[in-house]
C-alpha positions as CSV (number, residue, x, y, z in Angstrom):
1,X,22.7,37.1,-27.5
2,X,22.2,40.4,-25.7
3,X,19.0,42.1,-24.2
4,X,19.1,44.6,-27.3
5,X,18.7,41.5,-29.5
6,X,15.4,40.5,-28.0
7,X,12.6,41.1,-30.5
8,X,9.6,41.1,-28.0
9,X,9.3,44.7,-27.1
10,X,7.3,44.0,-23.9
11,X,9.9,41.7,-22.6
12,X,12.9,43.9,-23.5
13,X,11.2,46.9,-21.8
14,X,10.5,44.8,-18.7
15,X,14.1,43.6,-18.5
16,X,15.4,47.2,-18.9
17,X,13.2,48.4,-16.1
18,X,14.4,45.6,-13.8
19,X,18.0,46.3,-14.7
20,X,17.5,49.9,-13.7
21,X,16.1,48.9,-10.5
22,X,18.4,46.0,-9.4
23,X,21.6,47.5,-10.8
24,X,23.5,44.3,-11.6
25,X,27.2,44.5,-12.6
26,X,26.4,42.5,-15.7
27,X,23.3,41.1,-17.7
28,X,23.6,37.7,-19.4
29,X,21.0,36.3,-21.6
30,X,20.9,32.5,-20.9
31,X,21.3,30.3,-24.1
32,X,20.7,27.0,-22.4
33,X,23.8,25.3,-23.9
34,X,25.9,22.6,-22.3
35,X,28.9,24.9,-22.3
36,X,27.0,27.5,-20.5
37,X,25.8,25.0,-17.8
38,X,29.5,23.8,-17.3
39,X,30.8,27.3,-17.1
40,X,28.2,28.4,-14.5
41,X,28.8,25.2,-12.4
42,X,32.6,25.8,-12.4
43,X,31.8,29.3,-11.2
44,X,29.9,27.8,-8.2
45,X,32.7,25.3,-7.6
46,X,35.4,27.9,-7.8
47,X,33.3,30.1,-5.3
48,X,33.1,27.2,-2.8
49,X,29.3,27.0,-3.2
50,X,29.3,23.6,-4.9
51,X,31.3,20.3,-4.5
52,X,31.9,17.9,-7.4
53,X,30.9,14.3,-6.6
54,X,33.7,11.9,-7.5
55,X,31.4,9.0,-7.4
56,X,28.7,10.4,-9.7
57,X,29.2,11.6,-13.3
58,X,28.7,15.3,-13.7
59,X,27.0,15.7,-10.2
60,X,27.4,18.4,-7.7
61,X,26.4,19.0,-4.1
62,X,25.3,22.4,-2.7
63,X,24.7,23.4,0.9
64,X,22.3,26.1,1.8
65,X,22.1,28.2,5.1
66,X,19.8,26.7,7.8
67,X,17.5,29.7,7.3
68,X,17.0,28.7,3.6
69,X,16.1,25.1,3.5
70,X,12.5,24.9,2.2
71,X,9.6,26.8,1.0
72,X,8.6,29.5,3.4
73,X,4.7,29.5,3.5
74,X,4.6,32.3,6.0
75,X,6.4,34.5,3.7
76,X,4.5,33.5,0.5
77,X,1.9,35.8,-0.7
78,X,-1.0,35.9,-3.1
79,X,-1.4,39.7,-3.7
80,X,-4.7,40.0,-5.3
81,X,-6.3,43.4,-5.5
82,X,-8.9,42.2,-3.0
83,X,-8.1,40.0,0.0
84,X,-11.2,38.0,-0.5
85,X,-10.0,36.8,-3.8
86,X,-6.9,35.4,-2.1
87,X,-9.1,33.5,0.3
88,X,-8.7,32.3,3.8
89,X,-5.9,29.8,3.1
90,X,-3.4,32.2,1.6
91,X,-1.5,35.1,3.0
92,X,-2.4,38.4,1.5
93,X,-0.8,41.8,1.3
94,X,-2.2,44.7,-0.7
95,X,-0.4,44.8,-4.0
96,X,0.4,48.5,-3.8
97,X,1.8,48.1,-0.3
98,X,3.7,44.9,-1.3
99,X,5.3,46.3,-4.4
100,X,6.5,49.4,-2.6
101,X,8.1,47.3,0.0
102,X,9.7,44.9,-2.6
103,X,10.8,47.8,-4.8
104,X,12.8,49.1,-1.9
105,X,14.4,45.8,-1.4
106,X,15.1,45.3,-5.1
107,X,16.7,48.7,-5.5
108,X,20.4,48.0,-5.9
109,X,20.0,44.3,-4.8
110,X,22.2,42.9,-7.6
111,X,25.3,45.0,-6.9
112,X,28.4,42.8,-7.5
113,X,26.3,40.1,-9.2
114,X,25.2,39.1,-12.8
115,X,21.6,39.3,-13.7
116,X,20.7,36.3,-15.8
117,X,17.8,36.4,-18.2
118,X,16.3,32.9,-18.4
119,X,13.7,32.4,-21.2
120,X,11.8,29.1,-20.4
121,X,9.0,27.0,-21.5
122,X,6.7,25.0,-19.1
123,X,5.7,22.0,-21.2
124,X,7.0,20.6,-24.5
125,X,8.1,23.4,-26.8
126,X,5.2,24.4,-29.1
127,X,2.6,22.4,-27.2
128,X,-0.7,24.1,-27.3
129,X,-0.9,23.5,-23.5
130,X,2.6,24.9,-22.8
131,X,3.3,28.4,-21.4
132,X,6.4,30.6,-21.5
133,X,8.1,32.7,-18.9
134,X,11.1,34.9,-18.3
135,X,13.0,34.6,-15.1
136,X,15.5,37.3,-14.1
137,X,17.8,36.1,-11.2
138,X,21.2,36.9,-9.7
139,X,21.8,33.2,-8.7
140,X,23.8,30.7,-10.8
141,X,22.2,27.9,-8.7
142,X,18.9,29.0,-10.0
143,X,20.0,29.1,-13.7
144,X,21.5,25.6,-13.3
145,X,18.4,24.1,-11.7
146,X,16.1,25.9,-14.2
147,X,18.2,24.4,-16.9
148,X,17.2,21.0,-15.7
149,X,13.6,21.7,-14.6
150,X,12.3,23.5,-17.6
151,X,13.0,23.9,-21.4
152,X,15.2,26.9,-21.1
153,X,17.4,28.9,-23.4
154,X,17.4,30.5,-26.8
155,X,15.1,28.0,-28.5
156,X,12.3,29.5,-26.4
157,X,12.6,33.0,-28.4
158,X,10.9,31.6,-31.6
159,X,7.8,30.6,-29.6
160,X,7.5,33.8,-27.8
161,X,7.9,35.8,-30.9
162,X,7.5,39.5,-31.0
163,X,4.2,39.7,-29.1
164,X,3.5,36.3,-27.5
165,X,2.1,35.7,-23.9
166,X,4.7,35.2,-21.2
167,X,4.9,35.4,-17.4
168,X,7.4,37.8,-15.9
169,X,9.4,36.2,-13.0
170,X,11.9,38.5,-11.0
171,X,14.1,36.8,-8.4
172,X,17.0,37.9,-6.3
173,X,18.9,36.2,-3.5
174,X,18.7,39.5,-1.6
175,X,22.4,39.7,-0.8
176,X,24.1,42.6,-2.7
177,X,27.9,42.5,-2.8
178,X,29.1,46.0,-2.2
179,X,32.6,47.3,-2.2
180,X,34.2,44.2,-3.6
181,X,32.5,41.8,-1.0
182,X,32.4,38.0,-1.9
183,X,30.1,35.2,-0.8
184,X,33.2,33.4,0.5
185,X,31.6,30.1,0.0
186,X,28.5,30.9,2.1
187,X,25.0,30.3,0.6
188,X,23.6,33.9,-0.4
189,X,20.1,34.7,1.0
190,X,18.4,37.3,3.1
191,X,17.0,37.0,6.7
192,X,13.6,35.3,7.0
193,X,11.8,38.6,7.6
194,X,13.1,39.9,4.3
195,X,12.1,36.9,2.4
196,X,9.1,37.5,0.0
197,X,7.6,35.0,-2.4
198,X,4.9,37.0,-4.1
199,X,2.3,36.3,-6.8
200,X,0.3,39.1,-8.2
201,X,-2.6,37.1,-9.8
202,X,-4.4,39.8,-11.9
203,X,-1.0,40.7,-13.7
204,X,0.3,37.0,-13.9
205,X,3.4,38.5,-12.2
206,X,5.9,36.8,-9.9
207,X,8.3,38.7,-7.6
208,X,10.7,36.6,-5.3
209,X,13.3,38.1,-2.9
210,X,15.6,36.7,-0.2
211,X,15.7,33.0,-0.8
212,X,17.8,31.0,-3.2
213,X,16.1,27.7,-2.5
214,X,13.8,25.5,-4.4
215,X,10.2,26.6,-5.0
216,X,11.0,30.0,-3.6
217,X,13.6,30.7,-6.3
218,X,13.0,28.3,-9.2
219,X,10.1,30.4,-10.3
220,X,8.9,28.0,-13.1
221,X,8.0,25.4,-10.4
222,X,5.3,26.2,-7.7
223,X,5.1,30.0,-8.4
224,X,4.3,29.7,-12.1
225,X,3.3,26.1,-12.8
226,X,0.7,26.1,-9.9
227,X,0.1,29.5,-8.2
228,X,-0.2,31.7,-11.4
229,X,-1.1,28.7,-13.7
230,X,-4.2,28.0,-11.5
231,X,-5.3,31.5,-12.2
232,X,-4.7,31.3,-15.9
233,X,-6.4,27.9,-16.0
234,X,-9.5,29.4,-14.3
235,X,-9.6,32.2,-16.8
236,X,-9.1,29.9,-19.9
237,X,-11.2,26.8,-18.5
238,X,-8.6,24.3,-18.0
239,X,-6.8,22.7,-14.9
240,X,-3.5,23.2,-13.4
241,X,-2.9,20.7,-10.8
242,X,-0.3,19.4,-8.3
243,X,-0.5,15.9,-9.6
244,X,1.7,13.0,-10.9
245,X,0.9,11.6,-14.3
246,X,1.6,8.0,-14.9
247,X,1.1,5.5,-17.9
248,X,-0.5,2.2,-16.9
249,X,-0.2,-0.8,-19.3
250,X,-2.1,-4.0,-18.7
251,X,-0.8,-7.5,-19.9
252,X,-2.9,-7.2,-23.2
253,X,-1.0,-4.0,-24.0
254,X,-3.9,-1.8,-23.3
255,X,-3.0,1.7,-22.0
256,X,-4.6,4.2,-19.6
257,X,-3.1,7.4,-18.2
258,X,-3.7,8.2,-14.5
259,X,-3.2,11.5,-12.6
260,X,-3.0,11.7,-8.7
261,X,-2.9,14.3,-6.1
262,X,-1.3,13.6,-2.7
263,X,-0.1,15.9,0.1
264,X,3.6,15.8,0.9
265,X,5.0,12.5,2.5
266,X,2.3,10.4,0.9
267,X,4.4,8.8,-1.8
268,X,3.4,10.7,-4.9
269,X,6.8,10.4,-6.7
270,X,7.1,6.7,-5.7
271,X,3.8,6.0,-7.2
272,X,4.7,7.9,-10.5
273,X,7.7,5.5,-10.7
274,X,6.2,2.3,-9.3
275,X,7.5,-1.0,-10.2
276,X,4.4,-3.3,-10.3
277,X,4.5,-6.6,-8.2
278,X,1.8,-8.3,-10.4
279,X,3.1,-10.0,-13.6
280,X,2.5,-8.3,-16.9
281,X,1.6,-4.9,-15.7
282,X,3.8,-1.8,-16.4
283,X,3.9,1.7,-15.0
284,X,5.8,4.4,-16.8
285,X,6.2,8.0,-15.8
286,X,4.9,11.1,-17.5
287,X,5.3,13.5,-14.6
288,X,6.0,13.3,-10.8
289,X,4.6,16.6,-9.5
290,X,2.4,18.8,-11.8
291,X,-0.2,18.2,-14.4
292,X,-1.8,20.7,-16.7
293,X,-4.9,19.4,-18.2
294,X,-7.0,20.7,-21.2
295,X,-9.9,19.3,-23.2
296,X,-8.9,17.8,-26.5
297,X,-11.0,17.9,-29.8
298,X,-12.5,14.5,-28.7
299,X,-13.9,15.9,-25.4
300,X,-11.4,14.2,-23.2
301,X,-9.0,15.8,-20.7
302,X,-5.4,15.7,-22.0
303,X,-2.5,16.3,-19.7
304,X,1.1,17.5,-20.1
305,X,4.0,17.6,-17.4
306,X,5.0,21.1,-17.5
307,X,8.4,20.3,-16.0
308,X,11.5,18.7,-17.7
309,X,13.1,17.4,-14.5
310,X,12.5,16.0,-10.9
311,X,13.1,18.2,-8.0
312,X,12.8,15.3,-5.6
313,X,13.0,14.8,-1.8
314,X,16.2,12.8,-1.2
315,X,15.6,11.4,2.4
316,X,13.5,8.2,2.3
317,X,14.4,7.5,-1.3
318,X,15.8,4.0,-1.5
319,X,16.0,1.0,-3.8
320,X,13.0,-0.3,-2.0
321,X,10.9,2.8,-2.0
322,X,11.9,4.2,-5.4
323,X,14.6,2.5,-7.4
324,X,13.8,4.4,-10.5
325,X,14.3,7.8,-8.8
326,X,17.8,6.7,-7.6
327,X,18.8,5.8,-11.2
328,X,17.4,8.9,-12.4
329,X,19.8,10.8,-10.2
330,X,23.0,8.8,-11.0
331,X,24.4,11.5,-13.3
332,X,23.9,15.1,-14.4
333,X,22.2,15.9,-11.1
334,X,22.3,18.6,-8.5
335,X,22.1,17.6,-5.0
336,X,21.2,20.1,-2.3
337,X,21.7,19.7,1.6
338,X,22.6,16.0,1.4
339,X,25.5,14.5,3.3
340,X,28.8,14.0,1.6
341,X,30.7,10.6,2.0
342,X,34.5,10.1,2.2
343,X,34.5,8.5,-1.3
344,X,32.7,11.6,-2.9
345,X,29.2,10.3,-2.9
346,X,25.9,11.5,-1.4
347,X,24.0,9.9,1.5
348,X,20.8,10.6,3.4
349,X,18.6,9.0,6.1
350,X,16.4,6.4,4.6
351,X,18.8,5.6,1.7
352,X,18.6,1.9,2.6
353,X,22.2,1.3,3.7
354,X,24.3,2.8,6.6
355,X,27.1,5.2,5.7
356,X,30.7,4.4,6.4
357,X,33.6,6.4,7.8
358,X,33.2,10.1,8.2
359,X,30.5,12.2,6.7
360,X,30.2,15.9,6.0
361,X,26.7,16.7,7.1
362,X,24.4,19.3,5.4
363,X,25.8,22.1,7.6
364,X,29.3,21.4,6.5
365,X,30.3,19.6,9.9
366,X,32.5,16.5,9.6
367,X,31.0,13.7,11.8
368,X,31.4,10.0,12.3
369,X,28.8,7.8,10.5
370,X,26.2,6.0,12.5
371,X,26.1,2.3,12.5
372,X,22.5,2.3,11.2
373,X,20.4,4.0,8.5
374,X,18.8,6.6,10.8
375,X,19.7,9.6,12.8
376,X,18.0,11.3,15.7
377,X,15.5,14.0,14.8
378,X,17.3,17.3,14.5
379,X,20.7,15.7,14.1
380,X,20.3,14.4,10.6
381,X,23.2,14.1,8.3
382,X,21.0,15.2,5.4
383,X,18.4,17.9,5.9
384,X,14.9,16.3,5.9
385,X,14.1,18.5,2.8
386,X,17.3,17.7,1.0
387,X,16.7,17.5,-2.7
388,X,18.0,16.1,-6.0
389,X,17.3,17.9,-9.3
390,X,17.5,15.4,-12.2
391,X,16.6,15.4,-15.8
392,X,13.4,13.6,-16.4
393,X,14.7,12.0,-19.5
394,X,17.1,10.0,-17.4
395,X,14.3,8.1,-15.6
396,X,14.5,4.4,-16.6
397,X,10.7,4.2,-16.6
398,X,9.9,7.5,-18.4
399,X,7.1,7.1,-20.9
400,X,8.1,7.3,-24.6
401,X,5.3,9.9,-25.1
402,X,6.0,12.0,-22.0
403,X,6.8,14.9,-24.2
404,X,3.8,14.5,-26.4
405,X,2.7,18.1,-27.4
406,X,-1.0,17.4,-27.2
407,X,-0.7,15.6,-23.9
408,X,-2.0,12.2,-22.9
409,X,-5.7,11.4,-22.4
410,X,-6.5,10.9,-18.7
411,X,-8.8,8.0,-17.6
412,X,-8.6,8.3,-13.8
413,X,-7.7,10.9,-11.1
414,X,-6.6,9.8,-7.7
415,X,-6.7,11.6,-4.4
416,X,-5.1,10.4,-1.3
417,X,-3.7,11.2,2.2
418,X,-1.9,9.6,5.1
419,X,-4.7,8.3,7.1
420,X,-4.1,5.5,9.7
421,X,-7.8,5.1,10.3
422,X,-11.2,5.5,8.8
423,X,-10.5,5.8,5.1
424,X,-10.3,2.6,3.2
425,X,-7.6,1.3,0.7
426,X,-9.7,2.5,-2.2
427,X,-13.1,4.0,-3.1
428,X,-14.5,5.6,-6.3
429,X,-16.7,8.7,-6.6
430,X,-20.1,8.2,-8.0
431,X,-19.9,11.2,-10.2
432,X,-17.6,14.1,-11.1
433,X,-19.1,16.3,-8.4
434,X,-18.7,13.6,-5.8
435,X,-15.1,13.4,-7.0
436,X,-14.7,17.1,-6.3
437,X,-16.0,16.5,-2.9
438,X,-13.4,13.9,-2.2
439,X,-10.8,16.2,-3.5
440,X,-12.0,19.0,-1.3
441,X,-11.5,16.9,1.9
442,X,-8.1,15.5,1.3
443,X,-5.9,15.5,4.3
444,X,-3.4,13.6,6.5
445,X,-3.7,12.7,10.1
446,X,-1.2,14.6,12.4
447,X,1.1,11.9,14.2
448,X,3.3,12.3,17.1
449,X,6.3,12.2,14.8
450,X,5.1,15.3,12.9
451,X,4.3,17.6,15.7
452,X,5.5,18.6,19.1
453,X,1.9,19.5,20.4
454,X,0.3,16.5,21.9
455,X,-3.2,18.1,21.5
456,X,-2.7,18.0,17.6
457,X,-2.2,14.3,17.4
458,X,-5.0,12.6,15.6
459,X,-6.4,15.7,14.0
460,X,-6.6,16.0,10.3
461,X,-4.5,18.5,8.4
462,X,-6.7,19.2,5.5
463,X,-4.9,19.8,2.1
464,X,-7.6,20.0,-0.4
465,X,-6.5,18.5,-3.8
466,X,-3.1,18.6,-2.2
467,X,-2.8,22.1,-3.7
468,X,-3.5,24.3,-0.5
469,X,-0.1,26.0,-0.5
470,X,0.0,26.4,-4.2
471,X,-3.5,27.8,-5.4
472,X,-3.3,31.4,-6.6
473,X,-6.8,32.3,-5.5
474,X,-9.7,31.5,-3.1
475,X,-9.9,27.8,-2.6
476,X,-13.8,27.9,-2.4
477,X,-13.7,29.4,-5.9
478,X,-11.2,26.7,-6.9
479,X,-13.7,24.0,-5.9
480,X,-16.3,25.8,-8.0
481,X,-13.9,25.9,-11.1
482,X,-13.7,22.1,-10.9
483,X,-17.5,21.8,-10.8
484,X,-17.7,24.2,-13.7
485,X,-15.2,22.3,-15.7
486,X,-17.1,19.0,-15.1
487,X,-20.3,20.7,-16.0
488,X,-19.3,21.8,-19.4
489,X,-17.9,18.4,-20.3
490,X,-19.5,15.1,-21.8
491,X,-19.9,13.2,-18.5
492,X,-19.1,9.9,-20.2
493,X,-15.6,11.3,-21.3
494,X,-14.5,12.7,-17.9
495,X,-12.0,10.8,-16.0
496,X,-13.2,8.6,-13.1
497,X,-12.2,9.8,-9.7
498,X,-10.9,7.7,-6.9
499,X,-9.6,8.1,-3.3
500,X,-6.8,5.8,-2.1
501,X,-5.1,5.4,1.2
502,X,-2.0,3.2,1.5
503,X,-1.4,4.1,5.2
504,X,-4.0,2.3,7.4
505,X,-2.3,1.0,10.6
506,X,-2.8,-1.6,13.2
507,X,-0.1,-0.9,15.8
508,X,-1.1,-3.9,17.8
509,X,-0.4,-6.5,15.1
510,X,3.2,-7.8,15.4
511,X,3.1,-9.4,11.9
512,X,2.8,-6.1,10.2
513,X,6.1,-4.1,9.3
514,X,5.7,-0.7,10.9
515,X,2.0,-1.6,11.8
516,X,1.0,-0.8,8.2
517,X,-2.1,-2.9,7.1
518,X,-1.1,-2.6,3.4
519,X,2.5,-3.1,1.9
520,X,2.4,-0.1,-0.4
521,X,5.2,0.6,-2.9
522,X,4.9,-1.9,-5.9
523,X,1.9,-3.6,-4.4
524,X,-0.1,-0.5,-5.0
525,X,-0.3,-1.8,-8.6
526,X,-3.0,-4.1,-7.3
527,X,-5.2,-1.1,-6.6
528,X,-4.2,0.3,-10.0
529,X,-5.4,-2.8,-11.7
530,X,-8.9,-2.5,-10.0
531,X,-9.0,1.2,-11.0
532,X,-8.0,0.3,-14.7
533,X,-10.8,-2.2,-14.8
534,X,-13.3,0.2,-13.3
535,X,-12.4,2.7,-16.1
536,X,-13.3,0.0,-18.6
537,X,-16.6,-0.5,-16.8
538,X,-15.8,-3.9,-15.4
539,X,-18.5,-5.2,-12.9
540,X,-16.0,-5.3,-9.9
541,X,-17.6,-2.8,-7.4
542,X,-20.3,-2.6,-4.9
543,X,-22.1,0.6,-3.9
544,X,-21.4,1.8,-0.3
545,X,-22.4,4.8,1.8
546,X,-19.1,6.5,0.9
547,X,-18.9,5.5,-2.8
548,X,-18.1,2.4,-5.0
549,X,-15.6,-0.1,-3.5
550,X,-14.1,-3.4,-4.6
551,X,-16.2,-6.5,-4.5
552,X,-14.9,-9.4,-2.6
553,X,-12.0,-10.9,-4.5
554,X,-11.9,-7.9,-6.8
555,X,-8.3,-6.9,-5.6
556,X,-5.7,-9.2,-7.0
557,X,-3.8,-10.9,-4.2
558,X,-1.8,-13.4,-6.1
559,X,1.6,-13.4,-4.5
560,X,0.5,-10.9,-1.7
561,X,2.1,-11.7,1.6
562,X,-0.3,-13.7,4.0
563,X,-0.4,-10.9,6.6
564,X,-1.8,-8.5,4.1
565,X,-4.3,-10.9,2.7
566,X,-5.8,-11.1,6.3
567,X,-5.9,-7.4,6.7
568,X,-7.4,-6.6,3.2
569,X,-11.1,-7.2,4.2
570,X,-10.6,-4.7,7.1
571,X,-9.2,-1.9,5.0
572,X,-12.0,-2.5,2.3
573,X,-14.8,-2.0,4.9
574,X,-16.7,1.2,5.6
575,X,-15.9,2.4,9.0
576,X,-19.4,4.0,9.6
577,X,-18.6,5.4,13.0
578,X,-15.2,6.8,11.8
579,X,-16.9,8.4,8.7
580,X,-19.6,10.0,10.9
581,X,-16.8,11.7,12.8
582,X,-15.3,12.7,9.5
583,X,-18.6,14.3,8.4
584,X,-18.7,16.3,11.7
585,X,-15.1,17.5,11.2
586,X,-15.7,18.6,7.7
587,X,-19.0,20.4,8.6
588,X,-17.7,22.0,11.7
589,X,-14.0,22.7,11.1
590,X,-13.1,22.5,7.4
591,X,-15.9,23.8,5.1
592,X,-16.8,26.8,7.3
593,X,-13.5,28.4,6.4
594,X,-14.6,29.0,2.9
595,X,-17.9,30.9,3.8
596,X,-19.9,31.9,0.9
597,X,-17.3,30.9,-1.6
598,X,-18.0,27.2,-0.8
599,X,-20.0,25.6,-3.7
600,X,-23.5,24.6,-2.5
601,X,-23.0,21.3,-4.5
602,X,-20.4,20.2,-1.9
603,X,-22.7,20.7,1.1
604,X,-25.4,18.7,-0.7
605,X,-22.9,15.9,-1.2
606,X,-21.9,16.1,2.4
607,X,-25.6,16.0,3.5
608,X,-26.1,12.9,1.2
609,X,-23.0,11.2,2.8
610,X,-24.4,11.8,6.3
611,X,-27.7,10.5,5.3
612,X,-26.3,7.2,3.8
613,X,-24.2,6.7,6.8
614,X,-27.1,7.1,9.1
615,X,-29.0,4.4,7.2
616,X,-26.0,2.0,7.2
């Protein structure tokens, strides 16, 4: 298929306009076939950009440049017409100015390269919740990853038709090859100051330049599935969220679906693929990162996972933390910035076993393996943000209905952060709006390990709804949208909302591994059991100043290690003084950022929380 064969006049005209601007040597319309994938991967191997892994079937390792290893939030822009509409938590540039700058960069940027036209679908093909996009890119790495992460290729054209809605996504690595230049095995990208990851909300348009990595370049991921999708969801009355989706089955065979929003490093993927420690319970994965939720005909919220793969953080993934993720990535997987072992496998810090012999680190240097599983900070063999891109269908715990076109009905929504103090193991919101309040205050405590500024330690880094870097408009208006969605629904059919915290610590207790007062991982199924029962109206909760919490004995402790049985009462108590400090921080440091855009309902709930704490 060529561009001239495309029957959608708007798409064809846009592609032709971009070809004229970017001046690629060749234009290829991606068909999504296995043969095409193999051909493009061979091109990357032959160019020295990818290394085949002898130890893993059809798996390959890429190494990026140190300047292109993660999302670059400082170079990510919400370019709405009015700065106020982008809000205080997004970077904004006037769209006229930004387009002029980027058109200058795009002019001739694909010299010596092929422009690939990737038609893709976010969500199951034909789903009423799915959306469609076209990404233009000059990166084979992007095509290969998008093939795993989305439903991409010629099958998409029948759903776009001649006049269907679509999101235009333009991407370039920003490294033209003039006068016969080659990449010579060096990852192509632009300098940091020339990287732009730009979203134009009013036009549902994405322009990305200068980065070939992850969410900066795979434009179906954070750029479309969250930043633009949050805008579309607001316009159309649904929810586009940075949430996992799991399927929870009890010993009777009864099923509930749960979504959950957690900031980075809080175990979201681990929870989505959890292996329960309590007999008879089963967790299956629908999605590990993004949930799109719309109301069904029965008035309930139904969710789809708009992605087709996992773009997971490799370091810290082990048989203990997430066995199912390791199995998912055993074949047909792209690894990025991991270490390479002598026997042709990948290795990373936290994989659960020491490496042997010599390793090629993520920068391409050959070094002797360490006799343990960890490396000094800054000298890691794998970059801390090293990734694996694996097809979701390979996950051993993938739910049979994970591609259900109508989505799955959501019974509970979880929020959580990494909080070593104050926040209990679990508590439930009294109402939808109280749940929105809990989502609005999500955050993780800054630790000495995560900052070099001693004055920062102990402060809360707020990440409302775990979507702060990914919301395409003013976060205050986003809170209001959640309130509006709840207001138009049958309250009895809305999901129940909970806040969980697996990370309470007691550094002075030598019996606790790592000082953690809760074991986490598979034992989080004990909290999911309580949540499951709450959704069925089981009388297993007591009202407290902060919300509904488990009654004594309501958390299943059968088989739980004694050290955690002893700490459980402490992490199920209301820390009144700690919560008073929390209220003060929200009132003085967090909510004022949103000014007049903060919904009045949230201030009312904050006042009510303070009043309840004062009476406790």
